[in-house]
RODO-2510 file (C-alpha; in nm, 4 decimals, decimal comma):
residues 471
     n   res          X          Y          Z
     1     x     0,0000     0,0000     0,0000
     2     x     0,1307     0,3472    -0,0839
     3     x     0,0157     0,6867     0,0377
     4     x    -0,0891     0,8000    -0,3090
     5     x    -0,3287     0,5108    -0,3698
     6     x    -0,7065     0,5322    -0,3543
     7     x    -0,7146     0,2463    -0,1017
     8     x    -0,4969     0,4471     0,1355
     9     x    -0,6501     0,7912     0,0767
    10     x    -1,0194     0,7009     0,0907
    11     x    -1,0226     0,3933     0,3122
    12     x    -0,7158     0,3192     0,5236
    13     x    -0,6204     0,6739     0,6298
    14     x    -0,9714     0,7991     0,7244
    15     x    -1,0573     0,4801     0,9168
    16     x    -0,7202     0,4631     1,0905
    17     x    -0,7214     0,8307     1,1914
    18     x    -1,0767     0,8178     1,3231
    19     x    -0,9958     0,5175     1,5404
    20     x    -0,6663     0,6699     1,6540
    21     x    -0,8112     1,0099     1,7421
    22     x    -1,0991     0,8764     1,9503
    23     x    -0,9448     0,5776     2,1249
    24     x    -0,8053     0,6042     2,4779
    25     x    -0,4433     0,7210     2,4990
    26     x    -0,3175     0,3942     2,6467
    27     x    -0,4315     0,2052     2,3360
    28     x    -0,2970     0,4458     2,0732
    29     x     0,0331     0,2643     2,0243
    30     x    -0,1522    -0,0642     1,9817
    31     x    -0,3691     0,0938     1,7122
    32     x    -0,0596     0,2241     1,5303
    33     x     0,1093    -0,1163     1,5494
    34     x    -0,1953    -0,3048     1,4194
    35     x    -0,2443    -0,0463     1,1465
    36     x     0,1245    -0,0643     1,0504
    37     x     0,1211    -0,4437     1,0246
    38     x    -0,1910    -0,4291     0,8083
    39     x    -0,0407    -0,1492     0,5965
    40     x     0,2738    -0,3478     0,5190
    41     x     0,1016    -0,6856     0,4847
    42     x    -0,1286    -0,5355     0,2204
    43     x     0,1635    -0,5147    -0,0218
    44     x     0,3994    -0,7800     0,1164
    45     x     0,1988    -1,0407     0,3123
    46     x     0,4810    -1,2958     0,3196
    47     x     0,7646    -1,0689     0,4216
    48     x     0,5738    -0,9251     0,7177
    49     x     0,6515    -1,2486     0,9030
    50     x     1,0237    -1,2030     0,8320
    51     x     1,0074    -0,8532     0,9823
    52     x     0,8190    -0,9748     1,2884
    53     x     1,0659    -1,2585     1,3444
    54     x     1,3831    -1,0514     1,2961
    55     x     1,2551    -0,7724     1,5190
    56     x     1,1893    -1,0373     1,7846
    57     x     1,5516    -1,1545     1,7578
    58     x     1,6888    -0,7999     1,7547
    59     x     1,4926    -0,6916     2,0587
    60     x     1,6224    -0,9708     2,2806
    61     x     1,9776    -0,9669     2,1414
    62     x     2,0099    -0,5927     2,2045
    63     x     1,8499    -0,6209     2,5483
    64     x     2,0983    -0,8948     2,6329
    65     x     2,3870    -0,6868     2,4986
    66     x     2,2851    -0,3889     2,7135
    67     x     2,2957    -0,6007     3,0303
    68     x     2,6450    -0,7340     2,9571
    69     x     2,9335    -0,5480     3,1194
    70     x     3,2170    -0,7259     2,9375
    71     x     3,3100    -0,5026     2,6419
    72     x     3,4289    -0,7886     2,4218
    73     x     3,1023    -0,9760     2,4673
    74     x     2,9043    -0,6597     2,3975
    75     x     3,0951    -0,6139     2,0731
    76     x     3,0227    -0,9749     1,9737
    77     x     2,6515    -0,9159     2,0297
    78     x     2,6730    -0,5964     1,8241
    79     x     2,8375    -0,7821     1,5360
    80     x     2,5831    -1,0658     1,5580
    81     x     2,2830    -0,8326     1,5425
    82     x     2,4265    -0,6257     1,2559
    83     x     2,5206    -0,9438     1,0689
    84     x     2,1655    -1,0783     1,0915
    85     x     2,0163    -0,7591     0,9535
    86     x     2,2767    -0,6997     0,6850
    87     x     2,2593    -1,0677     0,5935
    88     x     1,8872    -1,0330     0,5357
    89     x     1,9453    -0,7273     0,3135
    90     x     2,2248    -0,8956     0,1168
    91     x     2,0211    -1,2127     0,0642
    92     x     1,7080    -1,0438    -0,0673
    93     x     1,8584    -0,7417    -0,2431
    94     x     2,1998    -0,8472    -0,3724
    95     x     2,1972    -1,2247    -0,4255
    96     x     2,0391    -1,1893    -0,7712
    97     x     2,3026    -0,9308    -0,8649
    98     x     2,5843    -1,1513    -0,7367
    99     x     2,4631    -1,4614    -0,9219
   100     x     2,4124    -1,2666    -1,2456
   101     x     2,7705    -1,1352    -1,2345
   102     x     2,9168    -1,4745    -1,1434
   103     x     2,7275    -1,6302    -1,4367
   104     x     2,8574    -1,3547    -1,6666
   105     x     3,2129    -1,4430    -1,5685
   106     x     3,1470    -1,8187    -1,6040
   107     x     3,0004    -1,7684    -1,9505
   108     x     3,3249    -1,6045    -2,0657
   109     x     3,5156    -1,9211    -1,9770
   110     x     3,2413    -2,1480    -2,1111
   111     x     3,1679    -2,2957    -1,7677
   112     x     2,8280    -2,4169    -1,6521
   113     x     2,6224    -2,1363    -1,5043
   114     x     2,4622    -2,1340    -1,1605
   115     x     2,0878    -2,1941    -1,1608
   116     x     1,9132    -1,9567    -0,9250
   117     x     1,5508    -1,8789    -0,8536
   118     x     1,5372    -1,4994    -0,8554
   119     x     1,4180    -1,3458    -0,5326
   120     x     1,1533    -1,0765    -0,5126
   121     x     1,2819    -0,7685    -0,3335
   122     x     1,0691    -0,7015    -0,0210
   123     x     0,9242    -0,3514    -0,0088
   124     x     1,1306    -0,1032     0,1902
   125     x     1,3936    -0,3523     0,3068
   126     x     1,6789    -0,1002     0,2751
   127     x     1,5032     0,1489     0,5040
   128     x     1,4004    -0,1234     0,7479
   129     x     1,7568    -0,2597     0,7699
   130     x     1,9172     0,0779     0,8357
   131     x     1,6781     0,1484     1,1214
   132     x     1,7400    -0,1877     1,2880
   133     x     2,1114    -0,1096     1,2719
   134     x     2,0612     0,2309     1,4337
   135     x     1,8848     0,0610     1,7242
   136     x     2,1660    -0,1791     1,8081
   137     x     2,4429     0,0778     1,7447
   138     x     2,2748     0,3539     1,9500
   139     x     2,2283     0,1126     2,2398
   140     x     2,5845    -0,0189     2,2041
   141     x     2,7226     0,3367     2,2075
   142     x     2,4977     0,4066     2,5090
   143     x     2,3368     0,6981     2,3243
   144     x     2,0008     0,5728     2,4481
   145     x     1,8749     0,2873     2,6617
   146     x     1,6979     0,0006     2,4804
   147     x     1,3213    -0,0181     2,4858
   148     x     1,1815    -0,2319     2,7664
   149     x     0,8726    -0,3550     2,5791
   150     x     0,8951    -0,5716     2,2694
   151     x     0,5857    -0,4121     2,1160
   152     x     0,7417    -0,0682     2,1524
   153     x     1,0447    -0,1825     1,9534
   154     x     0,8171    -0,3386     1,6964
   155     x     0,6375    -0,0045     1,6700
   156     x     0,9664     0,1836     1,6170
   157     x     1,0604    -0,0453     1,3286
   158     x     0,7249    -0,0896     1,1591
   159     x     0,5679     0,2557     1,2134
   160     x     0,3852     0,2840     0,8810
   161     x     0,4496     0,6514     0,7885
   162     x     0,8232     0,5774     0,7590
   163     x     0,8302     0,2024     0,6913
   164     x     0,8282     0,1958     0,3108
   165     x     1,0569     0,4862     0,2209
   166     x     1,1671     0,6733     0,5289
   167     x     1,2687     0,9226     0,6455
   168     x     1,5391     0,7032     0,8013
   169     x     1,4979     0,7840     1,1679
   170     x     1,7769     0,7034     1,4081
   171     x     1,6607     0,5226     1,7206
   172     x     1,7491     0,7923     1,9735
   173     x     1,5501     1,0482     1,7698
   174     x     1,2237     0,8573     1,8116
   175     x     1,2635     0,6426     2,1223
   176     x     1,1153     0,8832     2,3769
   177     x     0,8254     0,9738     2,1460
   178     x     0,6998     0,6158     2,1497
   179     x     0,6087     0,6347     2,5172
   180     x     0,5494     1,0097     2,5523
   181     x     0,4273     1,2517     2,2889
   182     x     0,2017     1,5537     2,2949
   183     x    -0,1346     1,5258     2,1177
   184     x    -0,2218     1,8737     1,9858
   185     x    -0,5099     1,9683     1,7540
   186     x    -0,2787     2,2176     1,5792
   187     x    -0,0400     1,9332     1,4930
   188     x    -0,3264     1,7321     1,3439
   189     x    -0,4203     2,0215     1,1173
   190     x    -0,0680     2,1197     1,0120
   191     x     0,0170     1,7513     0,9679
   192     x    -0,2769     1,7152     0,7313
   193     x    -0,1634     2,0211     0,5343
   194     x     0,1865     1,8751     0,5038
   195     x     0,0438     1,5425     0,3889
   196     x    -0,1698     1,7066     0,1192
   197     x     0,1152     1,9255    -0,0065
   198     x     0,3270     1,6133    -0,0396
   199     x     0,0449     1,4285    -0,2137
   200     x     0,0075     1,7133    -0,4642
   201     x     0,3829     1,7188    -0,5319
   202     x     0,3799     1,3480    -0,6003
   203     x     0,0550     1,3151    -0,7977
   204     x     0,0196     1,6495    -0,9754
   205     x     0,3861     1,7132    -1,0601
   206     x     0,5975     1,3958    -1,0288
   207     x     0,3483     1,1752    -1,2109
   208     x     0,3196     1,4245    -1,4965
   209     x     0,6981     1,4393    -1,5291
   210     x     0,7174     1,0617    -1,5057
   211     x     0,4833     1,0045    -1,7976
   212     x     0,7146     1,1906    -2,0346
   213     x     1,0361     1,0615    -1,8749
   214     x     0,9206     0,7008    -1,9116
   215     x     0,8192     0,7586    -2,2727
   216     x     1,1560     0,9101    -2,3658
   217     x     1,3734     0,6680    -2,1694
   218     x     1,1658     0,3834    -2,3141
   219     x     1,2554     0,4699    -2,6751
   220     x     1,5546     0,3534    -2,8760
   221     x     1,8324     0,5893    -2,7659
   222     x     1,9858     0,5851    -3,1134
   223     x     1,6740     0,7660    -3,2402
   224     x     1,6891     1,0461    -2,9834
   225     x     1,7698     1,4036    -3,0755
   226     x     1,9368     1,6484    -2,8364
   227     x     1,6214     1,8340    -2,7320
   228     x     1,4263     1,5160    -2,6560
   229     x     1,7178     1,3656    -2,4637
   230     x     1,7473     1,6787    -2,2468
   231     x     1,3728     1,6970    -2,1877
   232     x     1,3785     1,3315    -2,0780
   233     x     1,6662     1,3811    -1,8346
   234     x     1,5146     1,6990    -1,6900
   235     x     1,1697     1,5412    -1,6618
   236     x     1,3227     1,2553    -1,4634
   237     x     1,5266     1,4990    -1,2537
   238     x     1,2070     1,6756    -1,1507
   239     x     1,0098     1,3514    -1,1223
   240     x     1,2448     1,1908    -0,8711
   241     x     1,2594     1,5064    -0,6590
   242     x     0,8852     1,5689    -0,6378
   243     x     0,8160     1,1965    -0,6100
   244     x     1,0483     1,1315    -0,3173
   245     x     1,0208     1,4672    -0,1398
   246     x     0,6432     1,4472    -0,1792
   247     x     0,6417     1,1040    -0,0196
   248     x     0,8627     1,2326     0,2632
   249     x     0,6219     1,5239     0,3181
   250     x     0,3339     1,2780     0,3399
   251     x     0,5249     1,0660     0,5930
   252     x     0,6150     1,3695     0,8068
   253     x     0,2553     1,4939     0,7901
   254     x     0,1035     1,1589     0,8873
   255     x     0,3466     1,1255     1,1767
   256     x     0,2673     1,4767     1,2967
   257     x    -0,1043     1,3951     1,2979
   258     x    -0,0168     1,1199     1,5476
   259     x     0,2096     1,3416     1,7582
   260     x     0,5455     1,2206     1,6201
   261     x     0,8171     1,4625     1,5101
   262     x     1,0088     1,3229     1,2129
   263     x     1,3299     1,4867     1,0880
   264     x     1,3172     1,6752     0,7602
   265     x     1,4373     1,4801     0,4569
   266     x     1,4696     1,7478     0,1852
   267     x     1,5712     2,1122     0,1838
   268     x     1,5411     2,2528    -0,1689
   269     x     1,8263     2,0395    -0,3097
   270     x     1,8202     2,1903    -0,6584
   271     x     1,9334     2,5288    -0,5298
   272     x     2,2538     2,3704    -0,3965
   273     x     2,5763     2,5520    -0,4779
   274     x     2,7931     2,2386    -0,4770
   275     x     2,7561     1,8602    -0,4679
   276     x     2,8542     1,8732    -0,1010
   277     x     2,5699     2,1197    -0,0447
   278     x     2,3368     1,8973    -0,2506
   279     x     2,3959     1,6036    -0,0170
   280     x     2,3240     1,8241     0,2824
   281     x     1,9837     1,8936     0,1268
   282     x     1,8893     1,5706    -0,0558
   283     x     1,7651     1,2664     0,1390
   284     x     1,9101     1,4233     0,4510
   285     x     1,8288     1,1322     0,6811
   286     x     2,0270     0,8932     0,4589
   287     x     2,3181     1,1382     0,4614
   288     x     2,2972     1,1612     0,8396
   289     x     2,2918     0,7823     0,8674
   290     x     2,5910     0,7411     0,6363
   291     x     2,7842     1,0049     0,8290
   292     x     2,7156     0,8646     1,1772
   293     x     2,7266     0,4917     1,1076
   294     x     2,9828     0,4655     0,8267
   295     x     3,1861     0,7820     0,7621
   296     x     3,2725     0,8598     1,1276
   297     x     3,3593     0,4944     1,2120
   298     x     3,5954     0,5022     0,9106
   299     x     3,7768     0,7940     1,0730
   300     x     3,5705     1,0916     0,9592
   301     x     3,7809     1,4061     0,9210
   302     x     4,0430     1,2863     1,1702
   303     x     4,2545     1,1105     0,9098
   304     x     4,5079     1,2019     0,6447
   305     x     4,3884     1,3946     0,3407
   306     x     4,4284     1,0942     0,1127
   307     x     4,2363     0,8671     0,3509
   308     x     3,9649     1,1323     0,3908
   309     x     3,9174     1,1471     0,0132
   310     x     3,9000     0,7692    -0,0051
   311     x     3,6486     0,7526     0,2804
   312     x     3,4253     1,0106     0,1116
   313     x     3,4339     0,8200    -0,2155
   314     x     3,3746     0,4859    -0,0404
   315     x     3,0725     0,6183     0,1519
   316     x     2,9067     0,7343    -0,1680
   317     x     2,9958     0,4119    -0,3443
   318     x     2,8106     0,2373    -0,0607
   319     x     2,5245     0,4846    -0,0974
   320     x     2,4926     0,3939    -0,4645
   321     x     2,4903     0,0226    -0,3806
   322     x     2,2315     0,0845    -0,1078
   323     x     1,9978     0,2339    -0,3668
   324     x     2,0031    -0,0700    -0,5915
   325     x     2,1823    -0,3887    -0,6934
   326     x     2,3200    -0,2826    -1,0312
   327     x     2,6400    -0,1370    -1,1721
   328     x     2,4504     0,1768    -1,2733
   329     x     2,3703     0,2574    -0,9098
   330     x     2,7274     0,1824    -0,8069
   331     x     2,8561     0,4114    -1,0815
   332     x     2,6087     0,6813    -0,9745
   333     x     2,7410     0,6638    -0,6179
   334     x     3,1027     0,6740    -0,7402
   335     x     3,0116     0,9673    -0,9671
   336     x     2,8876     1,1747    -0,6733
   337     x     3,1784     1,0580    -0,4574
   338     x     3,4216     1,1791    -0,7244
   339     x     3,2732     1,5311    -0,7249
   340     x     3,2719     1,5425    -0,3452
   341     x     3,6421     1,4603    -0,3457
   342     x     3,7401     1,7191    -0,6085
   343     x     3,5291     1,9795    -0,4305
   344     x     3,7339     1,9148    -0,1172
   345     x     4,0513     1,9340    -0,3256
   346     x     3,9900     2,2451    -0,5388
   347     x     3,6472     2,2707    -0,7080
   348     x     3,4718     2,4008    -0,3975
   349     x     3,6836     2,7172    -0,3961
   350     x     3,6038     2,7763    -0,7629
   351     x     3,2300     2,7382    -0,7042
   352     x     3,2443     2,9908    -0,4212
   353     x     3,4423     3,2348    -0,6351
   354     x     3,2073     3,2326    -0,9367
   355     x     2,9022     3,3331    -0,7328
   356     x     2,5689     3,1855    -0,6268
   357     x     2,3751     3,1534    -0,9546
   358     x     2,6574     3,0055    -1,1670
   359     x     2,7382     2,7611    -0,8832
   360     x     2,3722     2,6505    -0,8666
   361     x     2,3568     2,6002    -1,2434
   362     x     2,6788     2,3968    -1,2512
   363     x     2,5666     2,1832    -0,9571
   364     x     2,2261     2,1248    -1,1124
   365     x     2,3950     2,0253    -1,4386
   366     x     2,6133     1,7669    -1,2591
   367     x     2,3170     1,6289    -1,0630
   368     x     2,1081     1,6033    -1,3791
   369     x     2,3840     1,4070    -1,5543
   370     x     2,4054     1,1777    -1,2527
   371     x     2,0321     1,1021    -1,2642
   372     x     2,0760     0,9497    -1,6113
   373     x     2,2853     0,6715    -1,4558
   374     x     2,0281     0,6377    -1,1769
   375     x     1,7466     0,5996    -1,4316
   376     x     1,9069     0,3737    -1,6944
   377     x     1,9685     0,0101    -1,5998
   378     x     2,2871    -0,0466    -1,8007
   379     x     2,5907     0,1821    -1,7827
   380     x     2,6570     0,1433    -2,1564
   381     x     2,3013     0,2570    -2,2317
   382     x     2,3415     0,5518    -1,9940
   383     x     2,6519     0,6683    -2,1787
   384     x     2,4677     0,6243    -2,5083
   385     x     2,1859     0,8435    -2,3735
   386     x     2,4343     1,1079    -2,2558
   387     x     2,5957     1,1042    -2,5975
   388     x     2,2608     1,1975    -2,7501
   389     x     2,2310     1,4887    -2,5059
   390     x     2,5497     1,6403    -2,6495
   391     x     2,5348     1,5513    -3,0219
   392     x     2,3791     1,8914    -3,1024
   393     x     2,1064     1,7380    -3,3170
   394     x     1,8128     1,9751    -3,2683
   395     x     1,5728     1,8249    -3,5237
   396     x     1,3150     1,7058    -3,2727
   397     x     1,0245     1,5047    -3,4099
   398     x     0,8470     1,4815    -3,0736
   399     x     0,5925     1,7510    -2,9925
   400     x     0,5274     1,8150    -2,6255
   401     x     0,1707     1,9119    -2,5424
   402     x     0,0714     2,2233    -2,3490
   403     x    -0,0215     2,0206    -2,0399
   404     x     0,3318     1,8823    -2,0042
   405     x     0,4884     2,2231    -2,0735
   406     x     0,2694     2,3784    -1,8023
   407     x     0,3656     2,1158    -1,5443
   408     x     0,7299     2,1410    -1,6520
   409     x     0,7259     2,5151    -1,5781
   410     x     0,5551     2,4483    -1,2429
   411     x     0,8251     2,1928    -1,1597
   412     x     1,0996     2,4431    -1,2378
   413     x     0,9241     2,7154    -1,0361
   414     x     0,8877     2,5084    -0,7191
   415     x     1,2306     2,3413    -0,7530
   416     x     1,4000     2,6828    -0,7429
   417     x     1,1358     2,8711    -0,5410
   418     x     1,3535     2,9136    -0,2310
   419     x     1,6509     3,0528    -0,4220
   420     x     1,6133     3,3957    -0,2536
   421     x     1,5944     3,4731     0,1172
   422     x     1,2492     3,6250     0,0684
   423     x     1,0982     3,3208    -0,1056
   424     x     1,2710     3,0876     0,1413
   425     x     1,1005     3,2791     0,4225
   426     x     0,7619     3,2354     0,2519
   427     x     0,8214     2,8623     0,2243
   428     x     0,9269     2,8337     0,5888
   429     x     0,6177     3,0255     0,6989
   430     x     0,3986     2,7697     0,5238
   431     x     0,5821     2,4606     0,6468
   432     x     0,7178     2,5407     0,9909
   433     x     0,5731     2,8541     1,1525
   434     x     0,2630     2,8727     1,3721
   435     x    -0,0755     2,9380     1,2163
   436     x    -0,3304     3,2055     1,2983
   437     x    -0,7009     3,1219     1,2640
   438     x    -0,7177     3,3089     0,9334
   439     x    -0,4168     3,1226     0,7985
   440     x    -0,5711     2,7912     0,9060
   441     x    -0,8872     2,8726     0,7102
   442     x    -0,6866     2,9693     0,4035
   443     x    -0,4632     2,6615     0,4095
   444     x    -0,7594     2,4307     0,4808
   445     x    -0,9303     2,5578     0,1658
   446     x    -0,6124     2,5149    -0,0415
   447     x    -0,5492     2,1686     0,1048
   448     x    -0,9016     2,0473     0,0260
   449     x    -0,8717     2,1693    -0,3335
   450     x    -0,5334     1,9983    -0,3749
   451     x    -0,6656     1,6786    -0,2165
   452     x    -0,9623     1,6639    -0,4539
   453     x    -0,7425     1,7391    -0,7555
   454     x    -0,4949     1,4696    -0,6493
   455     x    -0,7625     1,2054    -0,5963
   456     x    -0,9200     1,2961    -0,9297
   457     x    -0,5828     1,2636    -1,1018
   458     x    -0,5209     0,9217    -0,9469
   459     x    -0,8635     0,7876    -1,0439
   460     x    -0,8423     0,9202    -1,3992
   461     x    -0,4920     0,7872    -1,4668
   462     x    -0,3432     0,4438    -1,4218
   463     x     0,0051     0,5969    -1,3962
   464     x     0,0976     0,6284    -1,0283
   465     x     0,4443     0,4793    -0,9693
   466     x     0,6684     0,5492    -0,6727
   467     x     1,0391     0,5472    -0,7601
   468     x     1,1801     0,4648    -0,4142
   469     x     0,9347     0,1770    -0,3716
   470     x     1,2012    -0,0436    -0,5350
   471     x     1,4535     0,0315    -0,2612
***
């Protein structure tokens, strides 16, 4: 089940929220847990049992680890818990990739290939795995005590607003909210606004961009002209941003309606003035996770310059692999890691010197090129596509209709809306500041209109994918 489906919008969410709002406080967590299990089981009925079983193991392993005073034994328990969770991720997400590459090598030497029944990737396993790791590591580091009730830990892991696609919430950020959180009517209203804004971003903008992006990327790349190739790459660039940031907005809004405070996941990434700045703004909870659970353990900034550059590159190589089991994702991660390294070395000073607007345009150009590798399955095909973007063949035979052009302009407008301090302040007032009664009435009216338009768009079109669903 996804947030932008009719089943969720018209059935699950209204029923769940009504029950949650009116039930006694002591049963609210139970309602969330039952709702979360149902939510996940709707789309992955078999894997829900794997989650329930592994969370059972994790809870007792980590509780045992916390009671142990011997540091060596604690470390063994840490390694065991992490190994179980990473092993689950590797088995489901990377075994197909491994077998395919082994068979490719065997075929070169004419050896018999390995027969393997391809596994179906469970929904949201990458997000689920990272959060189980934060639990054991935060407890091991004594950042926060472990939860005392198994069902509370189960709730932390399977909380449905974040289960499928994040934000990736570190354990210590959410632990205290499970047992104690404030239930305010203002949070319910502003949470609903945030949910609807995210829904509109995903359905009214991302889906429109996705229709054209899929059409262009689905053609024979040899037949592409320069204009069409650029429109396809830009359409996908806007699609993935509004798709994923919209979903994050919906998750944050749903959580807020239940009294939870989720960390922000996006901060206008396309106005970044460097790739380093981009990764401070894009999928921020993943960046925070990578920093705290991979980059810092590798030595962080407290190493030699050469080792620091290698660590940066390695972290983003891992980030690419986390996104998907293919060489294109690995290359995409290495691509971003390369620019992070040269920015540390010399490019960052150049970007500062040339000024804000040129730096934004150069960064956006690099990010857009990177998304081609993210979108295309094979690296060779991605390079072929990029070649068409720079062949300077402007004889386009594809005509883009007025509806797409309108949404394309809207996508550009909102992607770069916060480029000035004044427009950034307007955005912050809508998302984060307190609301007067008049503002509530205004935003309620806008939210209802956007909700109706979004539902109408979903029902009238069969095109409603979610890009990060595959991760």
